[in-house]
Biopython code that builds the backbone (N, CA, C, O; Angstrom):
import numpy as np
from Bio.PDB.StructureBuilder import StructureBuilder

atoms = [
    (1, "MET", "N", (39.613, 23.308, -30.969)),
    (1, "MET", "CA", (38.465, 23.756, -31.706)),
    (1, "MET", "C", (38.504, 23.100, -33.088)),
    (1, "MET", "O", (39.562, 23.037, -33.714)),
    (2, "LYS", "N", (37.382, 22.624, -33.555)),
    (2, "LYS", "CA", (37.296, 21.990, -34.866)),
    (2, "LYS", "C", (36.201, 22.660, -35.680)),
    (2, "LYS", "O", (35.113, 22.943, -35.178)),
    (3, "MET", "N", (36.514, 22.909, -36.963)),
    (3, "MET", "CA", (35.522, 23.458, -37.884)),
    (3, "MET", "C", (35.357, 22.493, -39.040)),
    (3, "MET", "O", (36.345, 22.024, -39.605)),
    (4, "GLU", "N", (34.137, 22.196, -39.392)),
    (4, "GLU", "CA", (33.838, 21.384, -40.562)),
    (4, "GLU", "C", (33.257, 22.323, -41.608)),
    (4, "GLU", "O", (32.156, 22.843, -41.430)),
    (5, "LEU", "N", (33.982, 22.542, -42.691)),
    (5, "LEU", "CA", (33.551, 23.477, -43.720)),
    (5, "LEU", "C", (32.636, 22.788, -44.728)),
    (5, "LEU", "O", (32.686, 21.568, -44.889)),
    (6, "SER", "N", (31.816, 23.562, -45.393)),
    (6, "SER", "CA", (30.835, 23.004, -46.330)),
    (6, "SER", "C", (31.486, 22.329, -47.537)),
    (6, "SER", "O", (30.852, 21.499, -48.188)),
    (7, "ASN", "N", (32.734, 22.667, -47.847)),
    (7, "ASN", "CA", (33.418, 22.045, -48.983)),
    (7, "ASN", "C", (34.087, 20.726, -48.612)),
    (7, "ASN", "O", (34.753, 20.118, -49.449)),
    (8, "GLY", "N", (33.918, 20.274, -47.363)),
    (8, "GLY", "CA", (34.466, 18.994, -46.932)),
    (8, "GLY", "C", (35.753, 19.080, -46.142)),
    (8, "GLY", "O", (36.201, 18.073, -45.595)),
    (9, "LEU", "N", (36.365, 20.258, -46.065)),
    (9, "LEU", "CA", (37.582, 20.421, -45.284)),
    (9, "LEU", "C", (37.262, 20.431, -43.792)),
    (9, "LEU", "O", (36.278, 21.032, -43.361)),
    (10, "ASP", "N", (38.092, 19.767, -43.022)),
    (10, "ASP", "CA", (38.019, 19.834, -41.563)),
    (10, "ASP", "C", (39.271, 20.544, -41.087)),
    (10, "ASP", "O", (40.379, 20.204, -41.502)),
    (11, "VAL", "N", (39.100, 21.531, -40.217)),
    (11, "VAL", "CA", (40.223, 22.309, -39.702)),
    (11, "VAL", "C", (40.186, 22.244, -38.184)),
    (11, "VAL", "O", (39.176, 22.558, -37.555)),
    (12, "TRP", "N", (41.321, 21.825, -37.605)),
    (12, "TRP", "CA", (41.458, 21.789, -36.154)),
    (12, "TRP", "C", (42.497, 22.817, -35.741)),
    (12, "TRP", "O", (43.525, 22.964, -36.402)),
    (13, "TRP", "N", (42.234, 23.527, -34.654)),
    (13, "TRP", "CA", (43.196, 24.469, -34.094)),
    (13, "TRP", "C", (43.390, 24.115, -32.634)),
    (13, "TRP", "O", (42.414, 23.917, -31.910)),
    (14, "ASP", "N", (44.629, 24.031, -32.192)),
    (14, "ASP", "CA", (44.904, 23.651, -30.805)),
    (14, "ASP", "C", (44.709, 24.814, -29.840)),
    (14, "ASP", "O", (44.935, 24.662, -28.640)),
    (15, "GLY", "N", (44.294, 25.969, -30.347)),
    (15, "GLY", "CA", (44.059, 27.124, -29.496)),
    (15, "GLY", "C", (45.308, 27.952, -29.255)),
    (15, "GLY", "O", (45.261, 28.981, -28.582)),
    (16, "GLN", "N", (46.424, 27.499, -29.809)),
    (16, "GLN", "CA", (47.677, 28.228, -29.592)),
    (16, "GLN", "C", (48.440, 28.414, -30.898)),
    (16, "GLN", "O", (48.345, 29.468, -31.527)),
    (17, "THR", "N", (49.192, 27.402, -31.309)),
    (17, "THR", "CA", (50.094, 27.595, -32.448)),
    (17, "THR", "C", (49.939, 26.593, -33.581)),
    (17, "THR", "O", (50.571, 26.765, -34.623)),
    (18, "ARG", "N", (49.138, 25.569, -33.427)),
    (18, "ARG", "CA", (49.056, 24.530, -34.458)),
    (18, "ARG", "C", (47.671, 24.459, -35.087)),
    (18, "ARG", "O", (46.642, 24.572, -34.420)),
    (19, "VAL", "N", (47.698, 24.267, -36.410)),
    (19, "VAL", "CA", (46.471, 24.085, -37.171)),
    (19, "VAL", "C", (46.641, 22.810, -37.992)),
    (19, "VAL", "O", (47.695, 22.588, -38.589)),
    (20, "TYR", "N", (45.618, 21.984, -38.022)),
    (20, "TYR", "CA", (45.631, 20.760, -38.821)),
    (20, "TYR", "C", (44.474, 20.847, -39.815)),
    (20, "TYR", "O", (43.369, 21.266, -39.470)),
    (21, "VAL", "N", (44.749, 20.445, -41.051)),
    (21, "VAL", "CA", (43.726, 20.483, -42.088)),
    (21, "VAL", "C", (43.583, 19.083, -42.662)),
    (21, "VAL", "O", (44.570, 18.458, -43.048)),
    (22, "ASP", "N", (42.360, 18.597, -42.716)),
    (22, "ASP", "CA", (42.072, 17.303, -43.332)),
    (22, "ASP", "C", (41.230, 17.580, -44.574)),
    (22, "ASP", "O", (40.129, 18.121, -44.482)),
    (23, "ALA", "N", (41.762, 17.201, -45.737)),
    (23, "ALA", "CA", (41.082, 17.463, -47.003)),
    (23, "ALA", "C", (40.636, 16.151, -47.630)),
    (23, "ALA", "O", (41.389, 15.177, -47.627)),
    (24, "PRO", "N", (39.419, 16.113, -48.168)),
    (24, "PRO", "CA", (38.968, 14.906, -48.864)),
    (24, "PRO", "C", (39.739, 14.714, -50.173)),
    (24, "PRO", "O", (40.402, 15.634, -50.652)),
    (25, "ALA", "N", (39.647, 13.529, -50.734)),
    (25, "ALA", "CA", (40.399, 13.170, -51.944)),
    (25, "ALA", "C", (40.102, 14.089, -53.127)),
    (25, "ALA", "O", (40.947, 14.230, -54.011)),
    (26, "ASP", "N", (38.930, 14.715, -53.169)),
    (26, "ASP", "CA", (38.597, 15.618, -54.283)),
    (26, "ASP", "C", (39.589, 16.778, -54.393)),
    (26, "ASP", "O", (39.719, 17.382, -55.458)),
    (27, "PHE", "N", (40.283, 17.089, -53.305)),
    (27, "PHE", "CA", (41.222, 18.205, -53.290)),
    (27, "PHE", "C", (42.608, 17.813, -53.809)),
    (27, "PHE", "O", (43.486, 18.669, -53.915)),
    (28, "ARG", "N", (42.815, 16.537, -54.131)),
    (28, "ARG", "CA", (44.132, 16.069, -54.575)),
    (28, "ARG", "C", (44.610, 16.893, -55.770)),
    (28, "ARG", "O", (43.928, 16.990, -56.791)),
    (29, "GLY", "N", (45.794, 17.482, -55.621)),
    (29, "GLY", "CA", (46.381, 18.296, -56.676)),
    (29, "GLY", "C", (45.775, 19.674, -56.834)),
    (29, "GLY", "O", (46.150, 20.410, -57.747)),
    (30, "GLU", "N", (44.849, 20.040, -55.969)),
    (30, "GLU", "CA", (44.160, 21.332, -56.083)),
    (30, "GLU", "C", (44.529, 22.304, -54.966)),
    (30, "GLU", "O", (43.888, 23.346, -54.824)),
    (31, "THR", "N", (45.536, 21.987, -54.183)),
    (31, "THR", "CA", (45.892, 22.857, -53.072)),
    (31, "THR", "C", (47.269, 23.475, -53.295)),
    (31, "THR", "O", (48.055, 23.010, -54.121)),
    (32, "ALA", "N", (47.535, 24.526, -52.541)),
    (32, "ALA", "CA", (48.838, 25.184, -52.563)),
    (32, "ALA", "C", (48.946, 25.963, -51.260)),
    (32, "ALA", "O", (47.956, 26.154, -50.554)),
    (33, "GLY", "N", (50.144, 26.404, -50.955)),
    (33, "GLY", "CA", (50.327, 27.208, -49.760)),
    (33, "GLY", "C", (51.007, 26.436, -48.664)),
    (33, "GLY", "O", (51.701, 25.452, -48.917)),
    (34, "LEU", "N", (50.804, 26.889, -47.441)),
    (34, "LEU", "CA", (51.527, 26.333, -46.308)),
    (34, "LEU", "C", (51.169, 24.879, -46.021)),
    (34, "LEU", "O", (51.926, 24.192, -45.335)),
    (35, "CYS", "N", (50.056, 24.400, -46.515)),
    (35, "CYS", "CA", (49.681, 22.995, -46.302)),
    (35, "CYS", "C", (50.181, 22.077, -47.412)),
    (35, "CYS", "O", (49.970, 20.867, -47.344)),
    (36, "GLY", "N", (50.830, 22.617, -48.417)),
    (36, "GLY", "CA", (51.391, 21.782, -49.468)),
    (36, "GLY", "C", (50.470, 21.618, -50.663)),
    (36, "GLY", "O", (49.419, 22.253, -50.750)),
    (37, "THR", "N", (50.883, 20.749, -51.589)),
    (37, "THR", "CA", (50.186, 20.591, -52.863)),
    (37, "THR", "C", (49.235, 19.393, -52.918)),
    (37, "THR", "O", (48.433, 19.286, -53.846)),
    (38, "PHE", "N", (49.314, 18.493, -51.934)),
    (38, "PHE", "CA", (48.427, 17.319, -51.870)),
    (38, "PHE", "C", (48.520, 16.489, -53.147)),
    (38, "PHE", "O", (47.509, 16.124, -53.746)),
    (39, "THR", "N", (49.782, 16.194, -53.556)),
    (39, "THR", "CA", (50.011, 15.393, -54.763)),
    (39, "THR", "C", (50.730, 14.084, -54.457)),
    (39, "THR", "O", (51.040, 13.324, -55.375)),
    (40, "ASP", "N", (50.999, 13.809, -53.192)),
    (40, "ASP", "CA", (51.795, 12.654, -52.774)),
    (40, "ASP", "C", (53.248, 12.761, -53.235)),
    (40, "ASP", "O", (53.975, 11.768, -53.242)),
    (41, "ASN", "N", (53.668, 13.964, -53.619)),
    (41, "ASN", "CA", (55.052, 14.200, -54.017)),
    (41, "ASN", "C", (55.600, 15.284, -53.094)),
    (41, "ASN", "O", (55.334, 16.468, -53.299)),
    (42, "GLN", "N", (56.358, 14.887, -52.087)),
    (42, "GLN", "CA", (56.867, 15.858, -51.126)),
    (42, "GLN", "C", (57.815, 16.868, -51.765)),
    (42, "GLN", "O", (58.027, 17.946, -51.209)),
    (43, "ARG", "N", (58.375, 16.546, -52.894)),
    (43, "ARG", "CA", (59.325, 17.459, -53.537)),
    (43, "ARG", "C", (58.670, 18.745, -54.031)),
    (43, "ARG", "O", (59.360, 19.745, -54.227)),
    (44, "ASP", "N", (57.347, 18.741, -54.237)),
    (44, "ASP", "CA", (56.696, 19.967, -54.699)),
    (44, "ASP", "C", (55.864, 20.648, -53.609)),
    (44, "ASP", "O", (55.137, 21.597, -53.903)),
    (45, "ASP", "N", (55.954, 20.194, -52.383)),
    (45, "ASP", "CA", (55.161, 20.795, -51.314)),
    (45, "ASP", "C", (55.567, 22.224, -50.974)),
    (45, "ASP", "O", (54.744, 22.982, -50.462)),
    (46, "PHE", "N", (56.811, 22.612, -51.243)),
    (46, "PHE", "CA", (57.254, 23.971, -50.950)),
    (46, "PHE", "C", (57.116, 24.879, -52.174)),
    (46, "PHE", "O", (57.944, 25.764, -52.390)),
    (47, "LEU", "N", (56.067, 24.658, -52.975)),
    (47, "LEU", "CA", (55.787, 25.469, -54.150)),
    (47, "LEU", "C", (55.338, 26.860, -53.714)),
    (47, "LEU", "O", (54.396, 26.996, -52.933)),
    (48, "THR", "N", (56.012, 27.889, -54.217)),
    (48, "THR", "CA", (55.712, 29.261, -53.827)),
    (48, "THR", "C", (54.656, 29.861, -54.755)),
    (48, "THR", "O", (54.367, 29.294, -55.808)),
    (49, "PRO", "N", (54.078, 30.998, -54.374)),
    (49, "PRO", "CA", (53.112, 31.660, -55.267)),
    (49, "PRO", "C", (53.729, 32.034, -56.614)),
    (49, "PRO", "O", (53.012, 32.177, -57.604)),
    (50, "GLN", "N", (55.058, 32.193, -56.658)),
    (50, "GLN", "CA", (55.746, 32.538, -57.902)),
    (50, "GLN", "C", (56.007, 31.302, -58.774)),
    (50, "GLN", "O", (56.457, 31.432, -59.913)),
    (51, "GLY", "N", (55.726, 30.108, -58.245)),
    (51, "GLY", "CA", (55.888, 28.881, -59.018)),
    (51, "GLY", "C", (57.232, 28.200, -58.866)),
    (51, "GLY", "O", (57.491, 27.190, -59.521)),
    (52, "ASP", "N", (58.104, 28.744, -58.001)),
    (52, "ASP", "CA", (59.379, 28.061, -57.763)),
    (52, "ASP", "C", (59.263, 27.200, -56.517)),
    (52, "ASP", "O", (58.301, 27.330, -55.761)),
    (53, "ILE", "N", (60.219, 26.334, -56.299)),
    (53, "ILE", "CA", (60.183, 25.442, -55.142)),
    (53, "ILE", "C", (61.311, 25.826, -54.199)),
    (53, "ILE", "O", (62.485, 25.775, -54.565)),
    (54, "GLU", "N", (60.948, 26.210, -52.989)),
    (54, "GLU", "CA", (61.930, 26.578, -51.973)),
    (54, "GLU", "C", (62.540, 25.320, -51.377)),
    (54, "GLU", "O", (61.953, 24.240, -51.442)),
    (55, "GLN", "N", (63.718, 25.470, -50.799)),
    (55, "GLN", "CA", (64.419, 24.327, -50.218)),
    (55, "GLN", "C", (64.277, 24.238, -48.707)),
    (55, "GLN", "O", (64.605, 23.204, -48.126)),
    (56, "ASN", "N", (63.793, 25.299, -48.050)),
    (56, "ASN", "CA", (63.605, 25.191, -46.606)),
    (56, "ASN", "C", (62.312, 25.874, -46.177)),
    (56, "ASN", "O", (61.789, 26.738, -46.881)),
    (57, "ALA", "N", (61.814, 25.482, -45.032)),
    (57, "ALA", "CA", (60.490, 25.895, -44.571)),
    (57, "ALA", "C", (60.386, 27.393, -44.286)),
    (57, "ALA", "O", (59.349, 27.994, -44.568)),
    (58, "ILE", "N", (61.430, 28.008, -43.736)),
    (58, "ILE", "CA", (61.339, 29.426, -43.385)),
    (58, "ILE", "C", (61.263, 30.291, -44.643)),
    (58, "ILE", "O", (60.435, 31.199, -44.715)),
    (59, "ALA", "N", (62.109, 30.024, -45.623)),
    (59, "ALA", "CA", (62.064, 30.784, -46.878)),
    (59, "ALA", "C", (60.713, 30.581, -47.564)),
    (59, "ALA", "O", (60.147, 31.520, -48.123)),
    (60, "PHE", "N", (60.209, 29.367, -47.518)),
    (60, "PHE", "CA", (58.901, 29.044, -48.098)),
    (60, "PHE", "C", (57.794, 29.845, -47.425)),
    (60, "PHE", "O", (56.974, 30.467, -48.100)),
    (61, "ALA", "N", (57.770, 29.830, -46.104)),
    (61, "ALA", "CA", (56.730, 30.552, -45.359)),
    (61, "ALA", "C", (56.814, 32.051, -45.628)),
    (61, "ALA", "O", (55.783, 32.713, -45.755)),
    (62, "ASN", "N", (58.024, 32.594, -45.715)),
    (62, "ASN", "CA", (58.179, 34.024, -46.004)),
    (62, "ASN", "C", (57.544, 34.404, -47.339)),
    (62, "ASN", "O", (57.028, 35.513, -47.479)),
    (63, "LYS", "N", (57.573, 33.507, -48.317)),
    (63, "LYS", "CA", (56.990, 33.791, -49.640)),
    (63, "LYS", "C", (55.460, 33.831, -49.601)),
    (63, "LYS", "O", (54.837, 34.432, -50.476)),
    (64, "TRP", "N", (54.853, 33.200, -48.600)),
    (64, "TRP", "CA", (53.391, 33.139, -48.525)),
    (64, "TRP", "C", (52.789, 34.208, -47.612)),
    (64, "TRP", "O", (51.598, 34.147, -47.304)),
    (65, "LYS", "N", (53.584, 35.178, -47.176)),
    (65, "LYS", "CA", (53.045, 36.253, -46.339)),
    (65, "LYS", "C", (51.921, 36.971, -47.082)),
    (65, "LYS", "O", (51.984, 37.149, -48.299)),
    (66, "THR", "N", (50.909, 37.373, -46.348)),
    (66, "THR", "CA", (49.798, 38.089, -46.971)),
    (66, "THR", "C", (49.860, 39.584, -46.697)),
    (66, "THR", "O", (49.048, 40.344, -47.224)),
    (67, "SER", "N", (50.813, 40.014, -45.878)),
    (67, "SER", "CA", (50.950, 41.432, -45.573)),
    (67, "SER", "C", (52.428, 41.795, -45.510)),
    (67, "SER", "O", (53.219, 41.109, -44.863)),
    (68, "GLU", "N", (52.788, 42.874, -46.183)),
    (68, "GLU", "CA", (54.176, 43.337, -46.141)),
    (68, "GLU", "C", (54.542, 43.882, -44.767)),
    (68, "GLU", "O", (55.723, 44.063, -44.471)),
    (69, "ARG", "N", (53.536, 44.151, -43.915)),
    (69, "ARG", "CA", (53.825, 44.630, -42.559)),
    (69, "ARG", "C", (54.473, 43.533, -41.724)),
    (69, "ARG", "O", (55.148, 43.823, -40.736)),
    (70, "CYS", "N", (54.274, 42.286, -42.108)),
    (70, "CYS", "CA", (54.910, 41.171, -41.402)),
    (70, "CYS", "C", (56.353, 41.068, -41.868)),
    (70, "CYS", "O", (56.620, 41.009, -43.069)),
    (71, "GLU", "N", (57.269, 41.046, -40.937)),
    (71, "GLU", "CA", (58.675, 40.936, -41.304)),
    (71, "GLU", "C", (59.003, 39.505, -41.705)),
    (71, "GLU", "O", (58.395, 38.554, -41.214)),
    (72, "ASN", "N", (59.971, 39.366, -42.603)),
    (72, "ASN", "CA", (60.461, 38.031, -42.954)),
    (72, "ASN", "C", (61.103, 37.404, -41.732)),
    (72, "ASN", "O", (61.763, 38.084, -40.947)),
    (73, "GLN", "N", (60.907, 36.118, -41.578)),
    (73, "GLN", "CA", (61.577, 35.392, -40.512)),
    (73, "GLN", "C", (63.008, 35.116, -40.951)),
    (73, "GLN", "O", (63.259, 34.795, -42.113)),
    (74, "ALA", "N", (63.928, 35.240, -40.033)),
    (74, "ALA", "CA", (65.332, 35.000, -40.341)),
    (74, "ALA", "C", (65.582, 33.509, -40.505)),
    (74, "ALA", "O", (64.937, 32.679, -39.864)),
    (75, "GLN", "N", (66.524, 33.190, -41.368)),
    (75, "GLN", "CA", (66.925, 31.801, -41.557)),
    (75, "GLN", "C", (67.704, 31.338, -40.341)),
    (75, "GLN", "O", (68.649, 32.002, -39.915)),
    (76, "ALA", "N", (67.318, 30.217, -39.789)),
    (76, "ALA", "CA", (68.067, 29.641, -38.675)),
    (76, "ALA", "C", (69.336, 29.008, -39.226)),
    (76, "ALA", "O", (69.342, 28.462, -40.329)),
    (77, "GLU", "N", (70.383, 29.084, -38.468)),
    (77, "GLU", "CA", (71.607, 28.433, -38.904)),
    (77, "GLU", "C", (71.407, 26.930, -38.865)),
    (77, "GLU", "O", (70.810, 26.392, -37.933)),
    (78, "GLU", "N", (71.911, 26.262, -39.884)),
    (78, "GLU", "CA", (71.803, 24.802, -39.952)),
    (78, "GLU", "C", (72.601, 24.196, -38.809)),
    (78, "GLU", "O", (73.737, 24.593, -38.549)),
    (79, "SER", "N", (72.000, 23.242, -38.136)),
    (79, "SER", "CA", (72.723, 22.540, -37.082)),
    (79, "SER", "C", (72.392, 21.056, -37.171)),
    (79, "SER", "O", (71.368, 20.663, -37.731)),
    (80, "ARG", "N", (73.247, 20.271, -36.626)),
    (80, "ARG", "CA", (73.027, 18.833, -36.623)),
    (80, "ARG", "C", (72.086, 18.507, -35.464)),
    (80, "ARG", "O", (72.309, 18.979, -34.349)),
    (81, "PRO", "N", (71.043, 17.714, -35.700)),
    (81, "PRO", "CA", (70.068, 17.418, -34.655)),
    (81, "PRO", "C", (70.682, 16.860, -33.369)),
    (81, "PRO", "O", (70.232, 17.206, -32.277)),
    (82, "CYS", "N", (71.688, 16.015, -33.477)),
    (82, "CYS", "CA", (72.292, 15.425, -32.273)),
    (82, "CYS", "C", (73.094, 16.450, -31.475)),
    (82, "CYS", "O", (73.329, 16.260, -30.282)),
    (83, "GLU", "N", (73.516, 17.535, -32.124)),
    (83, "GLU", "CA", (74.198, 18.599, -31.394)),
    (83, "GLU", "C", (73.193, 19.508, -30.705)),
    (83, "GLU", "O", (73.448, 20.009, -29.610)),
    (84, "THR", "N", (72.049, 19.719, -31.349)),
    (84, "THR", "CA", (71.012, 20.575, -30.795)),
    (84, "THR", "C", (70.257, 19.881, -29.662)),
    (84, "THR", "O", (69.889, 20.523, -28.678)),
    (85, "HIS", "N", (70.027, 18.594, -29.795)),
    (85, "HIS", "CA", (69.250, 17.826, -28.813)),
    (85, "HIS", "C", (70.102, 16.669, -28.295)),
    (85, "HIS", "O", (69.822, 15.504, -28.578)),
    (86, "VAL", "N", (71.120, 16.997, -27.551)),
    (86, "VAL", "CA", (72.088, 16.013, -27.072)),
    (86, "VAL", "C", (71.405, 14.879, -26.307)),
    (86, "VAL", "O", (71.864, 13.737, -26.349)),
    (87, "GLN", "N", (70.327, 15.185, -25.618)),
    (87, "GLN", "CA", (69.631, 14.180, -24.819)),
    (87, "GLN", "C", (69.041, 13.056, -25.671)),
    (87, "GLN", "O", (68.742, 11.983, -25.148)),
    (88, "ASN", "N", (68.871, 13.283, -26.965)),
    (88, "ASN", "CA", (68.304, 12.267, -27.857)),
    (88, "ASN", "C", (69.360, 11.513, -28.659)),
    (88, "ASN", "O", (69.022, 10.599, -29.411)),
    (89, "LYS", "N", (70.616, 11.876, -28.516)),
    (89, "LYS", "CA", (71.671, 11.335, -29.365)),
    (89, "LYS", "C", (71.789, 9.813, -29.273)),
    (89, "LYS", "O", (71.874, 9.147, -30.305)),
    (90, "ALA", "N", (71.794, 9.250, -28.071)),
    (90, "ALA", "CA", (71.970, 7.800, -27.914)),
    (90, "ALA", "C", (70.836, 7.026, -28.589)),
    (90, "ALA", "O", (71.081, 6.025, -29.263)),
    (91, "VAL", "N", (69.615, 7.481, -28.411)),
    (91, "VAL", "CA", (68.465, 6.790, -29.017)),
    (91, "VAL", "C", (68.526, 6.923, -30.541)),
    (91, "VAL", "O", (68.265, 5.957, -31.259)),
    (92, "ALA", "N", (68.867, 8.105, -31.032)),
    (92, "ALA", "CA", (68.957, 8.319, -32.478)),
    (92, "ALA", "C", (70.023, 7.417, -33.091)),
    (92, "ALA", "O", (69.797, 6.802, -34.133)),
    (93, "GLU", "N", (71.176, 7.340, -32.448)),
    (93, "GLU", "CA", (72.244, 6.493, -32.976)),
    (93, "GLU", "C", (71.838, 5.026, -32.983)),
    (93, "GLU", "O", (72.222, 4.282, -33.885)),
    (94, "LYS", "N", (71.068, 4.604, -31.990)),
    (94, "LYS", "CA", (70.587, 3.216, -31.937)),
    (94, "LYS", "C", (69.687, 2.925, -33.143)),
    (94, "LYS", "O", (69.834, 1.892, -33.796)),
    (95, "PHE", "N", (68.753, 3.842, -33.436)),
    (95, "PHE", "CA", (67.851, 3.635, -34.564)),
    (95, "PHE", "C", (68.592, 3.759, -35.897)),
    (95, "PHE", "O", (68.321, 2.999, -36.827)),
    (96, "CYS", "N", (69.515, 4.703, -35.995)),
    (96, "CYS", "CA", (70.277, 4.878, -37.243)),
    (96, "CYS", "C", (71.169, 3.677, -37.524)),
    (96, "CYS", "O", (71.464, 3.384, -38.682)),
    (97, "ALA", "N", (71.598, 2.985, -36.483)),
    (97, "ALA", "CA", (72.442, 1.809, -36.671)),
    (97, "ALA", "C", (71.708, 0.761, -37.507)),
    (97, "ALA", "O", (72.338, 0.040, -38.281)),
    (98, "LYS", "N", (70.400, 0.668, -37.362)),
    (98, "LYS", "CA", (69.624, -0.291, -38.155)),
    (98, "LYS", "C", (69.677, 0.071, -39.637)),
    (98, "LYS", "O", (69.836, -0.803, -40.489)),
    (99, "ILE", "N", (69.543, 1.358, -39.939)),
    (99, "ILE", "CA", (69.572, 1.794, -41.325)),
    (99, "ILE", "C", (70.950, 1.626, -41.941)),
    (99, "ILE", "O", (71.076, 1.348, -43.134)),
    (100, "LYS", "N", (71.978, 1.796, -41.128)),
    (100, "LYS", "CA", (73.347, 1.692, -41.612)),
    (100, "LYS", "C", (73.853, 0.244, -41.630)),
    (100, "LYS", "O", (74.987, -0.013, -42.036)),
    (101, "SER", "N", (73.026, -0.684, -41.198)),
    (101, "SER", "CA", (73.445, -2.084, -41.128)),
    (101, "SER", "C", (73.504, -2.718, -42.513)),
    (101, "SER", "O", (73.094, -2.113, -43.504)),
    (102, "SER", "N", (74.018, -3.941, -42.567)),
    (102, "SER", "CA", (74.131, -4.649, -43.846)),
    (102, "SER", "C", (72.765, -4.967, -44.454)),
    (102, "SER", "O", (72.671, -5.255, -45.647)),
    (103, "LEU", "N", (71.719, -4.918, -43.652)),
    (103, "LEU", "CA", (70.378, -5.163, -44.158)),
    (103, "LEU", "C", (70.024, -4.189, -45.301)),
    (103, "LEU", "O", (69.330, -4.555, -46.250)),
    (104, "PHE", "N", (70.516, -2.948, -45.189)),
    (104, "PHE", "CA", (70.205, -1.943, -46.193)),
    (104, "PHE", "C", (71.394, -1.654, -47.126)),
    (104, "PHE", "O", (71.363, -0.684, -47.884)),
    (105, "ALA", "N", (72.411, -2.470, -47.073)),
    (105, "ALA", "CA", (73.572, -2.257, -47.936)),
    (105, "ALA", "C", (73.212, -2.568, -49.381)),
    (105, "ALA", "O", (72.392, -3.447, -49.647)),
    (106, "SER", "N", (73.824, -1.846, -50.310)),
    (106, "SER", "CA", (73.561, -2.120, -51.718)),
    (106, "SER", "C", (74.245, -3.437, -52.100)),
    (106, "SER", "O", (75.283, -3.799, -51.548)),
    (107, "GLU", "N", (73.651, -4.124, -53.034)),
    (107, "GLU", "CA", (74.163, -5.441, -53.434)),
    (107, "GLU", "C", (75.301, -5.327, -54.411)),
    (107, "GLU", "O", (75.844, -6.342, -54.846)),
]
sb = StructureBuilder()
sb.init_structure("model")
sb.init_model(0)
sb.init_chain("A")
sb.init_seg("    ")
for serial, (resi, resn, name, xyz) in enumerate(atoms, 1):
    if name == "N":
        sb.init_residue(resn, " ", resi, " ")
    sb.init_atom(name, np.array(xyz, "f"), 0.0, 1.0, " ", f" {name:<3s}", serial, name[0])
structure = sb.get_structure()
């Protein structure tokens, strides 16, 4: 489902769990919340309503709750991606080998 809002925002919903928002350039630096700040600076995308910057997505989302009836989501334990998704380990290591090569070594 797609909605085109009068202010220029386009919102798509997959009918289940994902929402995509497309904002015109006029919104640059004028947004906040779960979609980020739209400043081209990923470091400030987790800006909370209190003005601090969270370090992970779950803590960030918990700060943007609109109802206290919603329980906070628990923090997932940190895990290494190759341990969680063993089936992808060989491909990941192949791609990471390029980054770790002498091509990207400091001079």
